[in-house]
All heavy atoms as atom14 arrays in JSON, in Angstrom:
{
  "sequence": "MEFSKDTIFLVNYGRQNCEDMHSWGPGMRSCYVIHYVIRGSGYLECGKK",
  "atom14_mask": [
    [1, 1, 1, 1, 1, 1, 1, 1, 0, 0, 0, 0, 0, 0],
    [1, 1, 1, 1, 1, 1, 1, 1, 1, 0, 0, 0, 0, 0],
    [1, 1, 1, 1, 1, 1, 1, 1, 1, 1, 1, 0, 0, 0],
    [1, 1, 1, 1, 1, 1, 0, 0, 0, 0, 0, 0, 0, 0],
    [1, 1, 1, 1, 1, 1, 1, 1, 1, 0, 0, 0, 0, 0],
    [1, 1, 1, 1, 1, 1, 1, 1, 0, 0, 0, 0, 0, 0],
    [1, 1, 1, 1, 1, 1, 1, 0, 0, 0, 0, 0, 0, 0],
    [1, 1, 1, 1, 1, 1, 1, 1, 0, 0, 0, 0, 0, 0],
    [1, 1, 1, 1, 1, 1, 1, 1, 1, 1, 1, 0, 0, 0],
    [1, 1, 1, 1, 1, 1, 1, 1, 0, 0, 0, 0, 0, 0],
    [1, 1, 1, 1, 1, 1, 1, 0, 0, 0, 0, 0, 0, 0],
    [1, 1, 1, 1, 1, 1, 1, 1, 0, 0, 0, 0, 0, 0],
    [1, 1, 1, 1, 1, 1, 1, 1, 1, 1, 1, 1, 0, 0],
    [1, 1, 1, 1, 0, 0, 0, 0, 0, 0, 0, 0, 0, 0],
    [1, 1, 1, 1, 1, 1, 1, 1, 1, 1, 1, 0, 0, 0],
    [1, 1, 1, 1, 1, 1, 1, 1, 1, 0, 0, 0, 0, 0],
    [1, 1, 1, 1, 1, 1, 1, 1, 0, 0, 0, 0, 0, 0],
    [1, 1, 1, 1, 1, 1, 0, 0, 0, 0, 0, 0, 0, 0],
    [1, 1, 1, 1, 1, 1, 1, 1, 1, 0, 0, 0, 0, 0],
    [1, 1, 1, 1, 1, 1, 1, 1, 0, 0, 0, 0, 0, 0],
    [1, 1, 1, 1, 1, 1, 1, 1, 0, 0, 0, 0, 0, 0],
    [1, 1, 1, 1, 1, 1, 1, 1, 1, 1, 0, 0, 0, 0],
    [1, 1, 1, 1, 1, 1, 0, 0, 0, 0, 0, 0, 0, 0],
    [1, 1, 1, 1, 1, 1, 1, 1, 1, 1, 1, 1, 1, 1],
    [1, 1, 1, 1, 0, 0, 0, 0, 0, 0, 0, 0, 0, 0],
    [1, 1, 1, 1, 1, 1, 1, 0, 0, 0, 0, 0, 0, 0],
    [1, 1, 1, 1, 0, 0, 0, 0, 0, 0, 0, 0, 0, 0],
    [1, 1, 1, 1, 1, 1, 1, 1, 0, 0, 0, 0, 0, 0],
    [1, 1, 1, 1, 1, 1, 1, 1, 1, 1, 1, 0, 0, 0],
    [1, 1, 1, 1, 1, 1, 0, 0, 0, 0, 0, 0, 0, 0],
    [1, 1, 1, 1, 1, 1, 0, 0, 0, 0, 0, 0, 0, 0],
    [1, 1, 1, 1, 1, 1, 1, 1, 1, 1, 1, 1, 0, 0],
    [1, 1, 1, 1, 1, 1, 1, 0, 0, 0, 0, 0, 0, 0],
    [1, 1, 1, 1, 1, 1, 1, 1, 0, 0, 0, 0, 0, 0],
    [1, 1, 1, 1, 1, 1, 1, 1, 1, 1, 0, 0, 0, 0],
    [1, 1, 1, 1, 1, 1, 1, 1, 1, 1, 1, 1, 0, 0],
    [1, 1, 1, 1, 1, 1, 1, 0, 0, 0, 0, 0, 0, 0],
    [1, 1, 1, 1, 1, 1, 1, 1, 0, 0, 0, 0, 0, 0],
    [1, 1, 1, 1, 1, 1, 1, 1, 1, 1, 1, 0, 0, 0],
    [1, 1, 1, 1, 0, 0, 0, 0, 0, 0, 0, 0, 0, 0],
    [1, 1, 1, 1, 1, 1, 0, 0, 0, 0, 0, 0, 0, 0],
    [1, 1, 1, 1, 0, 0, 0, 0, 0, 0, 0, 0, 0, 0],
    [1, 1, 1, 1, 1, 1, 1, 1, 1, 1, 1, 1, 0, 0],
    [1, 1, 1, 1, 1, 1, 1, 1, 0, 0, 0, 0, 0, 0],
    [1, 1, 1, 1, 1, 1, 1, 1, 1, 0, 0, 0, 0, 0],
    [1, 1, 1, 1, 1, 1, 0, 0, 0, 0, 0, 0, 0, 0],
    [1, 1, 1, 1, 0, 0, 0, 0, 0, 0, 0, 0, 0, 0],
    [1, 1, 1, 1, 1, 1, 1, 1, 1, 0, 0, 0, 0, 0],
    [1, 1, 1, 1, 1, 1, 1, 1, 1, 0, 0, 0, 0, 0]
  ],
  "atom14_positions": [
    [[19.06, -59.95, -32.29], [17.97, -59.76, -33.23], [17.61, -58.28, -33.24], [17.5, -57.65, -32.2], [16.78, -60.61, -32.79], [15.64, -60.61, -33.78], [14.26, -61.67, -33.27], [14.96, -63.28, -33.5], [0.0, 0.0, 0.0], [0.0, 0.0, 0.0], [0.0, 0.0, 0.0], [0.0, 0.0, 0.0], [0.0, 0.0, 0.0], [0.0, 0.0, 0.0]],
    [[17.44, -57.73, -34.42], [17.13, -56.31, -34.57], [15.71, -56.15, -35.1], [15.29, -56.88, -36.0], [18.12, -55.67, -35.53], [17.96, -54.17, -35.63], [19.04, -53.54, -36.5], [20.2, -54.03, -36.45], [18.72, -52.61, -37.22], [0.0, 0.0, 0.0], [0.0, 0.0, 0.0], [0.0, 0.0, 0.0], [0.0, 0.0, 0.0], [0.0, 0.0, 0.0]],
    [[14.96, -55.2, -34.54], [13.59, -54.95, -34.95], [13.44, -53.52, -35.42], [14.05, -52.61, -34.86], [12.61, -55.18, -33.81], [12.66, -56.57, -33.26], [13.27, -56.85, -32.05], [12.08, -57.61, -33.96], [13.31, -58.13, -31.55], [12.11, -58.91, -33.47], [12.73, -59.16, -32.26], [0.0, 0.0, 0.0], [0.0, 0.0, 0.0], [0.0, 0.0, 0.0]],
    [[12.63, -53.32, -36.44], [12.34, -51.97, -36.9], [11.0, -51.53, -36.33], [10.29, -52.32, -35.72], [12.28, -51.92, -38.43], [11.09, -52.54, -38.9], [0.0, 0.0, 0.0], [0.0, 0.0, 0.0], [0.0, 0.0, 0.0], [0.0, 0.0, 0.0], [0.0, 0.0, 0.0], [0.0, 0.0, 0.0], [0.0, 0.0, 0.0], [0.0, 0.0, 0.0]],
    [[10.65, -50.28, -36.53], [9.37, -49.77, -36.02], [8.18, -50.43, -36.73], [7.07, -50.34, -36.26], [9.29, -48.26, -36.2], [9.29, -47.82, -37.66], [9.18, -46.32, -37.79], [9.18, -46.0, -39.27], [8.34, -44.93, -39.62], [0.0, 0.0, 0.0], [0.0, 0.0, 0.0], [0.0, 0.0, 0.0], [0.0, 0.0, 0.0], [0.0, 0.0, 0.0]],
    [[8.42, -51.13, -37.83], [7.35, -51.79, -38.59], [7.2, -53.27, -38.22], [6.46, -53.99, -38.85], [7.62, -51.66, -40.09], [7.64, -50.22, -40.53], [6.83, -49.43, -40.03], [8.49, -49.88, -41.38], [0.0, 0.0, 0.0], [0.0, 0.0, 0.0], [0.0, 0.0, 0.0], [0.0, 0.0, 0.0], [0.0, 0.0, 0.0], [0.0, 0.0, 0.0]],
    [[7.91, -53.72, -37.2], [7.84, -55.12, -36.79], [6.52, -55.37, -36.06], [6.09, -54.58, -35.23], [9.01, -55.47, -35.86], [10.23, -55.2, -36.55], [8.97, -56.93, -35.46], [0.0, 0.0, 0.0], [0.0, 0.0, 0.0], [0.0, 0.0, 0.0], [0.0, 0.0, 0.0], [0.0, 0.0, 0.0], [0.0, 0.0, 0.0], [0.0, 0.0, 0.0]],
    [[5.86, -56.48, -36.37], [4.58, -56.83, -35.75], [4.78, -58.06, -34.88], [5.39, -59.04, -35.3], [3.51, -57.12, -36.82], [3.23, -55.87, -37.64], [2.24, -57.63, -36.18], [2.29, -56.12, -38.8], [0.0, 0.0, 0.0], [0.0, 0.0, 0.0], [0.0, 0.0, 0.0], [0.0, 0.0, 0.0], [0.0, 0.0, 0.0], [0.0, 0.0, 0.0]],
    [[4.27, -58.01, -33.66], [4.32, -59.14, -32.75], [2.9, -59.57, -32.4], [2.05, -58.73, -32.09], [5.02, -58.76, -31.43], [6.47, -58.45, -31.59], [6.9, -57.14, -31.7], [7.41, -59.46, -31.62], [8.24, -56.84, -31.84], [8.75, -59.17, -31.76], [9.17, -57.86, -31.88], [0.0, 0.0, 0.0], [0.0, 0.0, 0.0], [0.0, 0.0, 0.0]],
    [[2.64, -60.85, -32.42], [1.36, -61.37, -31.96], [1.45, -61.49, -30.44], [2.28, -62.23, -29.91], [1.07, -62.74, -32.57], [-0.18, -63.44, -32.07], [-1.43, -62.61, -32.4], [-0.28, -64.83, -32.65], [0.0, 0.0, 0.0], [0.0, 0.0, 0.0], [0.0, 0.0, 0.0], [0.0, 0.0, 0.0], [0.0, 0.0, 0.0], [0.0, 0.0, 0.0]],
    [[0.63, -60.73, -29.73], [0.67, -60.71, -28.28], [-0.36, -61.67, -27.69], [-0.09, -62.37, -26.72], [0.41, -59.27, -27.74], [0.35, -59.24, -26.24], [1.47, -58.32, -28.26], [0.0, 0.0, 0.0], [0.0, 0.0, 0.0], [0.0, 0.0, 0.0], [0.0, 0.0, 0.0], [0.0, 0.0, 0.0], [0.0, 0.0, 0.0], [0.0, 0.0, 0.0]],
    [[-1.53, -61.72, -28.3], [-2.6, -62.55, -27.79], [-3.57, -62.82, -28.93], [-3.6, -62.07, -29.9], [-3.32, -61.83, -26.65], [-4.14, -62.77, -25.79], [-4.26, -63.95, -26.08], [-4.73, -62.23, -24.74], [0.0, 0.0, 0.0], [0.0, 0.0, 0.0], [0.0, 0.0, 0.0], [0.0, 0.0, 0.0], [0.0, 0.0, 0.0], [0.0, 0.0, 0.0]],
    [[-4.35, -63.84, -28.81], [-5.4, -64.1, -29.78], [-6.53, -64.85, -29.08], [-6.35, -65.37, -27.99], [-4.87, -64.91, -30.98], [-4.45, -66.3, -30.63], [-5.34, -67.36, -30.75], [-3.17, -66.57, -30.19], [-4.96, -68.65, -30.43], [-2.77, -67.85, -29.86], [-3.67, -68.89, -29.99], [-3.29, -70.15, -29.67], [0.0, 0.0, 0.0], [0.0, 0.0, 0.0]],
    [[-7.68, -64.84, -29.7], [-8.8, -65.54, -29.1], [-10.08, -65.26, -29.86], [-10.06, -64.74, -30.97], [0.0, 0.0, 0.0], [0.0, 0.0, 0.0], [0.0, 0.0, 0.0], [0.0, 0.0, 0.0], [0.0, 0.0, 0.0], [0.0, 0.0, 0.0], [0.0, 0.0, 0.0], [0.0, 0.0, 0.0], [0.0, 0.0, 0.0], [0.0, 0.0, 0.0]],
    [[-11.17, -65.58, -29.22], [-12.49, -65.42, -29.82], [-13.39, -64.77, -28.79], [-13.32, -65.09, -27.6], [-13.05, -66.78, -30.22], [-14.42, -66.71, -30.81], [-14.95, -68.12, -31.06], [-16.33, -68.04, -31.48], [-16.75, -68.25, -32.72], [-15.87, -68.57, -33.65], [-18.01, -68.16, -33.02], [0.0, 0.0, 0.0], [0.0, 0.0, 0.0], [0.0, 0.0, 0.0]],
    [[-14.21, -63.84, -29.25], [-15.14, -63.17, -28.35], [-16.49, -63.07, -29.02], [-16.59, -62.63, -30.17], [-14.63, -61.78, -27.99], [-15.55, -61.05, -27.04], [-14.99, -59.69, -26.64], [-13.97, -59.24, -27.16], [-15.66, -59.04, -25.72], [0.0, 0.0, 0.0], [0.0, 0.0, 0.0], [0.0, 0.0, 0.0], [0.0, 0.0, 0.0], [0.0, 0.0, 0.0]],
    [[-17.52, -63.5, -28.35], [-18.88, -63.34, -28.84], [-19.44, -62.04, -28.27], [-19.8, -61.97, -27.1], [-19.76, -64.52, -28.4], [-19.34, -65.81, -29.06], [-18.96, -65.81, -30.23], [-19.39, -66.9, -28.33], [0.0, 0.0, 0.0], [0.0, 0.0, 0.0], [0.0, 0.0, 0.0], [0.0, 0.0, 0.0], [0.0, 0.0, 0.0], [0.0, 0.0, 0.0]],
    [[-19.45, -61.01, -29.09], [-19.88, -59.68, -28.65], [-21.39, -59.54, -28.77], [-21.99, -59.99, -29.73], [-19.21, -58.59, -29.5], [-17.42, -58.59, -29.35], [0.0, 0.0, 0.0], [0.0, 0.0, 0.0], [0.0, 0.0, 0.0], [0.0, 0.0, 0.0], [0.0, 0.0, 0.0], [0.0, 0.0, 0.0], [0.0, 0.0, 0.0], [0.0, 0.0, 0.0]],
    [[-21.98, -58.9, -27.79], [-23.41, -58.6, -27.82], [-23.66, -57.46, -28.81], [-22.74, -56.73, -29.19], [-23.89, -58.19, -26.43], [-23.73, -59.27, -25.37], [-24.6, -60.49, -25.64], [-25.73, -60.32, -26.14], [-24.13, -61.61, -25.37], [0.0, 0.0, 0.0], [0.0, 0.0, 0.0], [0.0, 0.0, 0.0], [0.0, 0.0, 0.0], [0.0, 0.0, 0.0]],
    [[-24.92, -57.29, -29.21], [-25.27, -56.17, -30.09], [-24.85, -54.85, -29.45], [-24.91, -54.69, -28.23], [-26.78, -56.15, -30.34], [-27.24, -57.31, -31.19], [-26.39, -57.99, -31.78], [-28.46, -57.54, -31.25], [0.0, 0.0, 0.0], [0.0, 0.0, 0.0], [0.0, 0.0, 0.0], [0.0, 0.0, 0.0], [0.0, 0.0, 0.0], [0.0, 0.0, 0.0]],
    [[-24.42, -53.92, -30.28], [-23.99, -52.58, -29.87], [-22.77, -52.59, -28.94], [-22.54, -51.69, -28.16], [-25.14, -51.81, -29.21], [-26.38, -51.68, -30.09], [-26.03, -50.88, -31.67], [-25.6, -49.22, -31.16], [0.0, 0.0, 0.0], [0.0, 0.0, 0.0], [0.0, 0.0, 0.0], [0.0, 0.0, 0.0], [0.0, 0.0, 0.0], [0.0, 0.0, 0.0]],
    [[-21.93, -53.61, -29.05], [-20.7, -53.71, -28.25], [-19.77, -52.56, -28.62], [-19.63, -52.2, -29.79], [-20.01, -55.05, -28.52], [-18.69, -55.17, -27.86], [-18.56, -55.48, -26.53], [-17.43, -55.02, -28.34], [-17.27, -55.52, -26.22], [-16.57, -55.24, -27.31], [0.0, 0.0, 0.0], [0.0, 0.0, 0.0], [0.0, 0.0, 0.0], [0.0, 0.0, 0.0]],
    [[-19.13, -51.95, -27.65], [-18.16, -50.88, -27.92], [-17.09, -50.9, -26.84], [-17.25, -51.54, -25.79], [-18.85, -49.52, -27.99], [-19.37, -49.18, -26.72], [0.0, 0.0, 0.0], [0.0, 0.0, 0.0], [0.0, 0.0, 0.0], [0.0, 0.0, 0.0], [0.0, 0.0, 0.0], [0.0, 0.0, 0.0], [0.0, 0.0, 0.0], [0.0, 0.0, 0.0]],
    [[-16.02, -50.18, -27.07], [-14.94, -50.05, -26.11], [-14.46, -48.61, -26.14], [-14.28, -48.02, -27.21], [-13.78, -50.97, -26.48], [-12.68, -50.93, -25.46], [-12.58, -51.73, -24.35], [-11.56, -50.06, -25.42], [-11.47, -51.41, -23.64], [-10.82, -50.36, -24.27], [-11.12, -49.02, -26.22], [-9.66, -49.68, -23.92], [-9.97, -48.35, -25.87], [-9.23, -48.69, -24.73]],
    [[-14.23, -48.02, -25.0], [-13.66, -46.68, -24.95], [-14.57, -45.72, -24.22], [-15.6, -46.11, -23.71], [0.0, 0.0, 0.0], [0.0, 0.0, 0.0], [0.0, 0.0, 0.0], [0.0, 0.0, 0.0], [0.0, 0.0, 0.0], [0.0, 0.0, 0.0], [0.0, 0.0, 0.0], [0.0, 0.0, 0.0], [0.0, 0.0, 0.0], [0.0, 0.0, 0.0]],
    [[-14.24, -44.46, -24.15], [-13.02, -43.89, -24.73], [-11.78, -44.32, -23.93], [-11.89, -44.63, -22.76], [-13.24, -42.4, -24.64], [-14.14, -42.22, -23.47], [-15.03, -43.45, -23.44], [0.0, 0.0, 0.0], [0.0, 0.0, 0.0], [0.0, 0.0, 0.0], [0.0, 0.0, 0.0], [0.0, 0.0, 0.0], [0.0, 0.0, 0.0], [0.0, 0.0, 0.0]],
    [[-10.69, -44.32, -24.58], [-9.45, -44.69, -23.92], [-8.34, -44.89, -24.93], [-8.54, -44.73, -26.13], [0.0, 0.0, 0.0], [0.0, 0.0, 0.0], [0.0, 0.0, 0.0], [0.0, 0.0, 0.0], [0.0, 0.0, 0.0], [0.0, 0.0, 0.0], [0.0, 0.0, 0.0], [0.0, 0.0, 0.0], [0.0, 0.0, 0.0], [0.0, 0.0, 0.0]],
    [[-7.17, -45.22, -24.43], [-6.02, -45.48, -25.29], [-5.48, -46.86, -24.97], [-5.44, -47.26, -23.81], [-4.93, -44.43, -25.07], [-5.33, -43.05, -25.53], [-4.03, -41.84, -25.26], [-2.78, -42.45, -26.37], [0.0, 0.0, 0.0], [0.0, 0.0, 0.0], [0.0, 0.0, 0.0], [0.0, 0.0, 0.0], [0.0, 0.0, 0.0], [0.0, 0.0, 0.0]],
    [[-5.08, -47.58, -25.98], [-4.46, -48.88, -25.8], [-2.97, -48.77, -26.08], [-2.54, -47.91, -26.83], [-5.07, -49.9, -26.77], [-6.53, -50.2, -26.52], [-6.98, -51.26, -27.5], [-8.4, -51.49, -27.48], [-8.99, -52.48, -26.82], [-8.26, -53.31, -26.12], [-10.29, -52.64, -26.87], [0.0, 0.0, 0.0], [0.0, 0.0, 0.0], [0.0, 0.0, 0.0]],
    [[-2.21, -49.66, -25.49], [-0.76, -49.68, -25.73], [-0.41, -50.57, -26.92], [0.75, -50.79, -27.21], [-0.03, -50.17, -24.48], [-0.47, -51.48, -24.16], [0.0, 0.0, 0.0], [0.0, 0.0, 0.0], [0.0, 0.0, 0.0], [0.0, 0.0, 0.0], [0.0, 0.0, 0.0], [0.0, 0.0, 0.0], [0.0, 0.0, 0.0], [0.0, 0.0, 0.0]],
    [[-1.46, -51.1, -27.59], [-1.24, -51.97, -28.74], [-2.43, -51.82, -29.69], [-3.41, -51.18, -29.36], [-1.11, -53.43, -28.3], [-2.56, -54.03, -27.43], [0.0, 0.0, 0.0], [0.0, 0.0, 0.0], [0.0, 0.0, 0.0], [0.0, 0.0, 0.0], [0.0, 0.0, 0.0], [0.0, 0.0, 0.0], [0.0, 0.0, 0.0], [0.0, 0.0, 0.0]],
    [[-2.32, -52.4, -30.86], [-3.43, -52.42, -31.81], [-4.23, -53.7, -31.61], [-3.65, -54.76, -31.34], [-2.93, -52.38, -33.25], [-2.31, -51.06, -33.62], [-0.94, -50.88, -33.59], [-3.11, -50.0, -34.02], [-0.37, -49.67, -33.93], [-2.56, -48.78, -34.36], [-1.19, -48.62, -34.31], [-0.64, -47.43, -34.66], [0.0, 0.0, 0.0], [0.0, 0.0, 0.0]],
    [[-5.54, -53.59, -31.73], [-6.41, -54.77, -31.66], [-7.08, -54.9, -33.02], [-7.73, -53.98, -33.5], [-7.48, -54.61, -30.55], [-8.4, -55.8, -30.53], [-6.81, -54.4, -29.2], [0.0, 0.0, 0.0], [0.0, 0.0, 0.0], [0.0, 0.0, 0.0], [0.0, 0.0, 0.0], [0.0, 0.0, 0.0], [0.0, 0.0, 0.0], [0.0, 0.0, 0.0]],
    [[-6.88, -56.04, -33.65], [-7.45, -56.29, -34.97], [-8.59, -57.28, -34.82], [-8.41, -58.36, -34.24], [-6.38, -56.84, -35.93], [-5.24, -55.83, -36.07], [-7.01, -57.16, -37.29], [-4.04, -56.36, -36.81], [0.0, 0.0, 0.0], [0.0, 0.0, 0.0], [0.0, 0.0, 0.0], [0.0, 0.0, 0.0], [0.0, 0.0, 0.0], [0.0, 0.0, 0.0]],
    [[-9.76, -56.9, -35.31], [-10.93, -57.78, -35.22], [-11.3, -58.27, -36.61], [-11.25, -57.53, -37.57], [-12.14, -57.01, -34.65], [-11.96, -56.62, -33.23], [-12.33, -57.43, -32.18], [-11.43, -55.5, -32.67], [-12.05, -56.83, -31.05], [-11.5, -55.66, -31.32], [0.0, 0.0, 0.0], [0.0, 0.0, 0.0], [0.0, 0.0, 0.0], [0.0, 0.0, 0.0]],
    [[-11.67, -59.52, -36.67], [-12.15, -60.12, -37.9], [-13.6, -60.53, -37.64], [-13.86, -61.4, -36.81], [-11.3, -61.34, -38.27], [-11.73, -62.01, -39.54], [-11.39, -61.48, -40.77], [-12.5, -63.17, -39.51], [-11.78, -62.1, -41.94], [-12.9, -63.79, -40.67], [-12.54, -63.24, -41.88], [-12.94, -63.84, -43.04], [0.0, 0.0, 0.0], [0.0, 0.0, 0.0]],
    [[-14.53, -59.89, -38.31], [-15.96, -60.13, -38.08], [-16.4, -61.3, -38.96], [-16.23, -61.27, -40.17], [-16.78, -58.87, -38.39], [-18.26, -59.13, -38.2], [-16.32, -57.71, -37.53], [0.0, 0.0, 0.0], [0.0, 0.0, 0.0], [0.0, 0.0, 0.0], [0.0, 0.0, 0.0], [0.0, 0.0, 0.0], [0.0, 0.0, 0.0], [0.0, 0.0, 0.0]],
    [[-16.97, -62.32, -38.33], [-17.41, -63.49, -39.1], [-18.92, -63.54, -39.28], [-19.41, -64.3, -40.1], [-16.93, -64.8, -38.44], [-17.45, -64.93, -37.03], [-15.43, -64.91, -38.49], [-17.16, -66.27, -36.39], [0.0, 0.0, 0.0], [0.0, 0.0, 0.0], [0.0, 0.0, 0.0], [0.0, 0.0, 0.0], [0.0, 0.0, 0.0], [0.0, 0.0, 0.0]],
    [[-19.65, -62.72, -38.53], [-21.1, -62.7, -38.67], [-21.61, -61.36, -38.16], [-21.07, -60.82, -37.2], [-21.72, -63.84, -37.86], [-23.21, -63.96, -38.04], [-23.81, -65.18, -37.33], [-23.41, -65.22, -35.92], [-22.75, -66.24, -35.36], [-22.39, -67.28, -36.07], [-22.46, -66.23, -34.08], [0.0, 0.0, 0.0], [0.0, 0.0, 0.0], [0.0, 0.0, 0.0]],
    [[-22.63, -60.81, -38.81], [-23.21, -59.54, -38.39], [-22.65, -58.38, -39.19], [-22.03, -58.55, -40.23], [0.0, 0.0, 0.0], [0.0, 0.0, 0.0], [0.0, 0.0, 0.0], [0.0, 0.0, 0.0], [0.0, 0.0, 0.0], [0.0, 0.0, 0.0], [0.0, 0.0, 0.0], [0.0, 0.0, 0.0], [0.0, 0.0, 0.0], [0.0, 0.0, 0.0]],
    [[-22.85, -57.2, -38.68], [-22.36, -56.0, -39.36], [-22.11, -54.91, -38.33], [-22.5, -55.03, -37.17], [-23.38, -55.52, -40.39], [-24.57, -55.13, -39.75], [0.0, 0.0, 0.0], [0.0, 0.0, 0.0], [0.0, 0.0, 0.0], [0.0, 0.0, 0.0], [0.0, 0.0, 0.0], [0.0, 0.0, 0.0], [0.0, 0.0, 0.0], [0.0, 0.0, 0.0]],
    [[-21.47, -53.86, -38.75], [-21.17, -52.76, -37.83], [-20.35, -51.7, -38.54], [-20.33, -51.63, -39.77], [0.0, 0.0, 0.0], [0.0, 0.0, 0.0], [0.0, 0.0, 0.0], [0.0, 0.0, 0.0], [0.0, 0.0, 0.0], [0.0, 0.0, 0.0], [0.0, 0.0, 0.0], [0.0, 0.0, 0.0], [0.0, 0.0, 0.0], [0.0, 0.0, 0.0]],
    [[-19.69, -50.88, -37.76], [-18.86, -49.82, -38.33], [-17.67, -49.56, -37.43], [-17.67, -49.93, -36.25], [-19.68, -48.54, -38.52], [-20.21, -47.95, -37.22], [-19.5, -46.99, -36.55], [-21.4, -48.38, -36.69], [-19.95, -46.47, -35.36], [-21.89, -47.86, -35.51], [-21.15, -46.89, -34.84], [-21.62, -46.37, -33.66], [0.0, 0.0, 0.0], [0.0, 0.0, 0.0]],
    [[-16.64, -48.95, -37.98], [-15.46, -48.56, -37.25], [-15.44, -47.05, -37.19], [-15.54, -46.39, -38.23], [-14.19, -49.07, -37.95], [-12.87, -48.54, -37.39], [-12.64, -49.09, -35.99], [-11.73, -48.93, -38.31], [0.0, 0.0, 0.0], [0.0, 0.0, 0.0], [0.0, 0.0, 0.0], [0.0, 0.0, 0.0], [0.0, 0.0, 0.0], [0.0, 0.0, 0.0]],
    [[-15.34, -46.49, -36.02], [-15.29, -45.05, -35.86], [-13.94, -44.68, -35.27], [-13.5, -45.27, -34.28], [-16.39, -44.57, -34.91], [-16.42, -43.08, -34.74], [-17.55, -42.63, -33.82], [-18.65, -43.2, -33.93], [-17.31, -41.73, -33.02], [0.0, 0.0, 0.0], [0.0, 0.0, 0.0], [0.0, 0.0, 0.0], [0.0, 0.0, 0.0], [0.0, 0.0, 0.0]],
    [[-13.28, -43.72, -35.9], [-11.97, -43.26, -35.43], [-11.91, -41.75, -35.58], [-11.98, -41.25, -36.71], [-10.87, -43.95, -36.22], [-9.23, -43.48, -35.68], [0.0, 0.0, 0.0], [0.0, 0.0, 0.0], [0.0, 0.0, 0.0], [0.0, 0.0, 0.0], [0.0, 0.0, 0.0], [0.0, 0.0, 0.0], [0.0, 0.0, 0.0], [0.0, 0.0, 0.0]],
    [[-11.8, -41.03, -34.5], [-11.73, -39.58, -34.57], [-12.97, -38.96, -35.2], [-12.87, -38.03, -35.98], [0.0, 0.0, 0.0], [0.0, 0.0, 0.0], [0.0, 0.0, 0.0], [0.0, 0.0, 0.0], [0.0, 0.0, 0.0], [0.0, 0.0, 0.0], [0.0, 0.0, 0.0], [0.0, 0.0, 0.0], [0.0, 0.0, 0.0], [0.0, 0.0, 0.0]],
    [[-14.14, -39.45, -34.86], [-15.43, -38.97, -35.38], [-15.58, -39.2, -36.88], [-16.37, -38.56, -37.54], [-15.64, -37.49, -35.05], [-15.6, -37.17, -33.59], [-16.78, -37.77, -32.88], [-16.74, -37.4, -31.41], [-17.72, -38.08, -30.62], [0.0, 0.0, 0.0], [0.0, 0.0, 0.0], [0.0, 0.0, 0.0], [0.0, 0.0, 0.0], [0.0, 0.0, 0.0]],
    [[-14.8, -40.09, -37.45], [-14.9, -40.43, -38.88], [-15.3, -41.86, -39.01], [-14.97, -42.69, -38.2], [-13.57, -40.18, -39.59], [-13.14, -38.75, -39.61], [-11.85, -38.62, -40.36], [-11.42, -37.18, -40.38], [-10.17, -36.97, -41.04], [0.0, 0.0, 0.0], [0.0, 0.0, 0.0], [0.0, 0.0, 0.0], [0.0, 0.0, 0.0], [0.0, 0.0, 0.0]]
  ]
}
C-alpha cells in the first residue's frame, strides 16, 4: 500500500467536556487535532492571528 503526504489517518477519537477558557500549549503536537464544537463559542489562535 502506498501513501502520499496528503493521506489522512484517524488515530483517535472521543468526546471531551471542556471547562470555560480551556486552552492547550504552548507546545508542538506530532499530529493535527480537529475539534468540532457543539455548544458554546470561542476562537482559534495560531501564530498570534
